C-alpha positions in Angstrom: 26.0 55.4 -74.4 23.5 56.9 -76.7 21.4 60.1 -76.0 18.2 58.1 -75.2 19.9 55.8 -72.7 21.6 58.8 -71.0 18.3 60.5 -70.6 16.6 57.4 -69.1 19.4 57.0 -66.6 19.3 60.7 -65.6 15.5 60.4 -65.1 16.0 57.3 -62.9 18.5 59.1 -60.7 16.2 62.1 -60.3 13.4 59.8 -59.3 15.5 58.2 -56.6 16.4 54.9 -58.2 19.7 53.6 -59.5 20.0 52.9 -63.3 19.9 49.2 -62.6 16.7 49.2 -60.6 14.6 52.0 -62.2 12.3 49.6 -63.9 12.7 46.5 -61.6 10.0 44.9 -59.6 9.4 46.0 -56.0 8.6 44.1 -52.8 5.5 45.2 -51.0 6.0 46.7 -47.5 3.7 44.8 -45.1 2.6 46.2 -41.8 0.8 44.8 -38.7 -2.3 46.4 -37.3 -2.8 49.2 -36.4 0.1 50.3 -38.6 -0.4 51.2 -42.3 2.2 50.9 -45.1 3.4 54.3 -46.5 1.7 55.9 -49.5 2.7 54.5 -52.9 4.6 57.2 -54.8 5.1 55.6 -58.1 3.3 54.4 -61.2 2.1 50.9 -61.8 4.7 48.2 -61.7 5.3 44.6 -60.6 4.9 44.1 -56.9 6.1 41.0 -55.1 4.1 40.1 -52.0 5.4 37.4 -49.6 3.0 36.0 -47.0 3.3 32.9 -44.8 0.5 31.0 -43.1 1.3 30.4 -39.4 -0.6 28.5 -36.7 0.2 29.6 -33.2 -1.2 29.8 -29.6 -1.7 33.4 -28.4 -3.9 35.6 -26.2 -7.5 36.2 -27.2 -8.7 37.7 -23.9 -7.6 38.0 -20.3 -6.8 34.4 -19.2 -7.9 33.1 -22.5 -5.5 31.4 -24.9 -6.5 30.4 -28.4 -5.0 28.3 -31.2 -4.9 31.0 -34.0 -4.5 30.3 -37.6 -3.0 33.4 -39.2 -1.2 35.1 -42.1 2.2 36.3 -41.0 1.8 35.3 -37.4 -0.6 38.1 -36.4 -4.3 38.5 -36.3 -5.4 40.3 -38.3 -2.7 39.5 -41.0 -0.4 42.2 -42.4 -1.8 45.0 -44.5 -0.4 45.6 -48.1 -0.6 48.8 -50.1 -0.3 48.7 -53.9 -1.3 50.9 -56.8 -4.1 50.3 -59.3 -2.7 48.7 -62.4 0.1 46.9 -60.5 0.9 43.4 -61.5 1.0 41.5 -58.1 3.2 38.5 -57.9 1.8 36.8 -54.8 3.8 34.2 -52.9 1.9 32.1 -50.2 4.0 29.8 -48.1 2.7 27.4 -45.4 5.0 27.0 -42.3 6.4 23.5 -42.0 5.2 23.4 -38.4 1.6 23.9 -39.4 -1.0 21.1 -39.5 -3.5 22.5 -42.0 -3.3 23.2 -45.7 -4.1 26.9 -46.4 -4.8 29.3 -49.3 -5.9 32.9 -49.9 -8.9 34.6 -51.4 -8.0 38.2 -52.1 -11.1 40.3 -52.8 -9.1 42.6 -55.0 -8.6 39.8 -57.5 -10.7 39.2 -60.6 -10.4 35.4 -61.1 -11.3 32.0 -59.7 -11.6 32.0 -56.0 -9.9 35.3 -55.7 -6.6 33.4 -56.1 -7.7 30.5 -53.9 -7.9 28.2 -56.9 -4.1 28.6 -57.4 -2.8 28.8 -53.8 -3.9 25.8 -51.8 -0.6 24.9 -50.2 0.5 22.1 -47.8 2.7 22.7 -44.8 6.3 23.3 -45.8 5.3 24.3 -49.4 4.8 27.5 -51.4 2.4 28.5 -54.2 2.6 31.6 -56.4 0.1 33.4 -58.6 0.0 36.7 -60.4 -2.9 39.1 -60.9 -3.5 42.7 -62.0 -5.0 45.1 -59.5 -7.8 46.4 -61.6 -10.0 48.4 -59.1 -9.0 51.0 -56.5 -10.3 50.3 -53.0 -9.9 48.7 -49.7 -10.2 44.9 -49.9 -10.4 42.0 -47.5 -8.3 38.9 -47.9 -8.9 35.6 -46.1 -8.2 31.9 -46.2 -10.7 29.8 -48.2 -9.3 26.4 -47.7 -11.2 23.4 -46.4 -14.6 24.3 -45.0 -13.6 28.0 -45.1 -15.5 28.8 -41.9 -12.9 27.4 -39.5 -10.0 29.1 -41.3 -11.8 32.5 -41.2 -13.0 32.0 -37.6 -9.5 31.1 -36.4 -7.9 34.3 -37.6 -6.9 34.1 -41.3 -7.7 37.5 -42.8 -6.4 41.0 -43.4 -6.6 44.1 -45.7 -5.0 45.2 -48.9 -5.4 48.8 -50.1 -5.3 49.4 -53.9 -4.6 53.1 -54.3 -6.0 55.0 -57.3 -3.7 56.6 -59.8 -2.3 59.7 -58.1 -2.9 58.2 -54.7 -5.2 59.4 -51.9 -5.1 62.9 -50.3 -2.5 63.2 -47.6 -3.7 63.1 -44.0 -1.9 63.4 -40.7 -2.4 59.8 -39.4 -3.5 56.5 -40.8 -4.6 53.4 -38.9 -5.5 49.8 -39.7 -8.4 48.4 -37.7 -10.2 45.1 -38.2 -13.3 43.7 -36.4 -13.8 40.0 -36.0 -15.8 37.4 -34.1 -14.5 34.4 -32.2 -16.5 31.4 -31.2 -15.0 29.5 -28.2 -15.8 26.6 -26.0 -14.5 25.6 -22.6 -10.7 25.6 -22.4 -8.9 22.4 -23.0 -5.4 22.3 -21.4 -5.5 26.0 -21.0 -6.5 26.8 -24.6 -10.1 27.7 -25.7 -11.2 25.6 -28.7 -13.1 26.7 -31.7 -16.8 25.9 -31.2 -18.4 25.5 -34.7 -21.9 25.2 -33.2 -21.7 28.7 -31.8 -20.6 29.8 -35.3 -23.6 28.1 -36.8 -25.9 29.7 -34.2 -24.2 33.0 -34.8 -23.5 33.4 -31.1 -20.0 34.9 -30.9 -18.1 34.6 -27.6 -15.9 37.5 -28.4 -16.2 40.4 -30.9 -12.9 42.2 -31.0 -10.8 44.9 -32.8 -7.3 43.8 -34.0 -7.4 40.2 -32.9 -8.1 40.3 -29.2 -10.0 41.9 -26.4 -8.2 45.1 -25.6 -6.5 45.2 -29.0 -7.1 49.0 -29.1 -7.1 49.8 -25.4 -4.4 51.0 -23.0 -0.9 50.7 -24.5 -2.6 49.6 -27.8 -4.8 52.8 -28.1 -4.6 54.9 -31.3 -3.0 58.3 -30.9 -3.6 61.8 -32.5 -3.3 65.5 -31.8 -5.9 68.2 -31.9 -6.2 69.6 -35.4 -5.0 66.5 -37.1 -7.0 64.5 -39.7 -7.2 60.8 -39.1 -7.9 58.1 -41.7 -8.9 54.7 -40.5 -8.9 51.7 -42.9 -11.5 49.5 -41.3 -12.3 45.9 -42.2 -15.0 43.6 -40.8 -14.4 39.9 -41.5 -17.5 38.8 -39.6 -17.7 35.9 -40.2 -21.3 36.5 -39.5 -22.0 40.0 -38.1 -22.5 43.3 -39.9 -20.5 46.0 -38.0 -22.1 49.3 -37.0 -18.8 51.2 -36.8 -18.9 54.4 -34.8 -16.5 56.7 -32.9 -18.2 58.2 -29.8 -17.7 61.9 -29.9 -16.7 62.1 -33.6 -18.5 62.6 -36.9 -16.9 61.2 -40.0 -16.1 63.9 -42.5 -15.7 61.4 -45.2 -16.8 57.7 -45.6 -15.7 55.8 -48.7 -18.7 53.7 -49.2 -17.9 50.0 -48.6 -14.2 50.7 -49.2 -14.6 51.8 -52.8 -12.4 54.6 -54.1 -13.7 56.7 -57.0 -17.4 56.3 -56.2 -19.7 58.0 -53.7 -18.2 59.5 -50.6 -20.5 60.1 -47.6 -20.0 63.3 -45.6 -21.1 64.1 -42.0 -21.7 60.4 -41.2 -22.3 59.3 -37.6 -22.2 55.5 -38.0 -21.4 53.4 -41.0 -22.4 49.8 -41.8 -19.7 47.5 -42.8 -20.8 44.1 -44.1 -19.2 40.8 -43.2 -16.1 40.4 -45.4 -16.3 44.1 -46.3 -14.4 47.3 -45.5 -14.7 51.1 -45.3 -12.4 54.1 -45.1 -13.3 56.9 -42.8 -11.7 60.3 -42.3 -12.2 62.9 -39.6 -10.5 65.9 -38.0 -10.1 65.8 -34.2 -11.0 69.2 -32.6 -10.6 68.7 -28.8 -8.5 66.4 -26.6 -9.7 63.4 -24.8 -10.3 59.6 -25.2 -12.7 58.7 -28.0 -14.2 55.2 -28.0 -14.3 53.2 -31.2 -17.2 50.8 -31.0 -19.4 48.5 -32.9 -22.7 50.3 -32.0 -24.6 47.0 -32.1 -23.9 47.9 -28.5 -24.0 44.5 -26.7 -20.9 43.6 -28.7 -19.0 46.2 -26.6 -19.4 43.8 -23.7 -17.8 41.1 -25.8 -14.8 43.3 -26.6 -15.7 45.5 -29.6 -14.3 48.7 -28.1 -11.1 50.6 -28.5 -9.7 54.1 -27.8 -8.3 57.0 -29.8 -6.4 59.2 -27.4 -6.1 62.8 -28.6 -3.7 65.3 -27.0 -3.7 69.1 -27.3 -5.5 72.3 -26.1 -9.1 72.5 -25.2 -11.4 74.5 -27.5 -14.5 75.9 -25.6 -16.0 77.0 -28.9 -16.4 73.3 -29.8 -17.5 71.9 -26.4 -17.5 73.1 -22.8 -19.3 72.4 -19.6 -22.0 74.8 -18.5 -23.1 77.9 -20.4 
């Protein structure tokens, strides 16, 4: 072993890798909403992402079943977290039990169809393409197969975070929240069908967070403690509506405009607009305990399901808010 090789092996061991894997590709850790993958603590490398298209029947609202099309068997699909400069080797498989062909358009991609041109895959098959993550930010991904609208409307979307070099500042809690519209007709054999005319008319039956009515309520509510800083990675797939994202009783200390990292950051923001197929990152410190409502402040959408809770525990602070004088 020469001196150079010994030095490289020693560095790899200090960095927490074995000598045989120090420069090997890594597999992306994918998480389901509201969970967020851990921060990326490395330089740019090759990252392998494996995702499967799955069609399944699940709960959309109380007593409402729906035939979802999804990535990874959840709506929204899993969240991925990579580093700017990474070479992403993306594998998309289509479950053999599915009926439809599917593909993926990743908004972090510079290239034809955001990858859709390379990934249209029939049931039981797999397609692979590779791209370089050139821009830091929070990006939507979605299916763009067929007429596109039905694939998006039925649940095929998610988020990918491309961290900047050096990563993002540490916070106490991070959450993944996604808003989406569903257009349903009268149930058939207990399952509500997709109603394309409602989509064309832009009359959503349900507007929800994290894939269903109550997706962020009750046992699904987000959690925090007084004094903690919370970061929410928020996406809005639409497919039609622009979200007026607001947390009742909070002011956003930071808003990364339209999910871009490295550009303008808003401060002291009450409500932020998130376009269809767009995203944002918001940060705020919670000062007092209680239940804070996350809403789309296009307020009639709350009645359609666009409401969730952040439940904060800790001590009261009468200097911040109190009843009476």
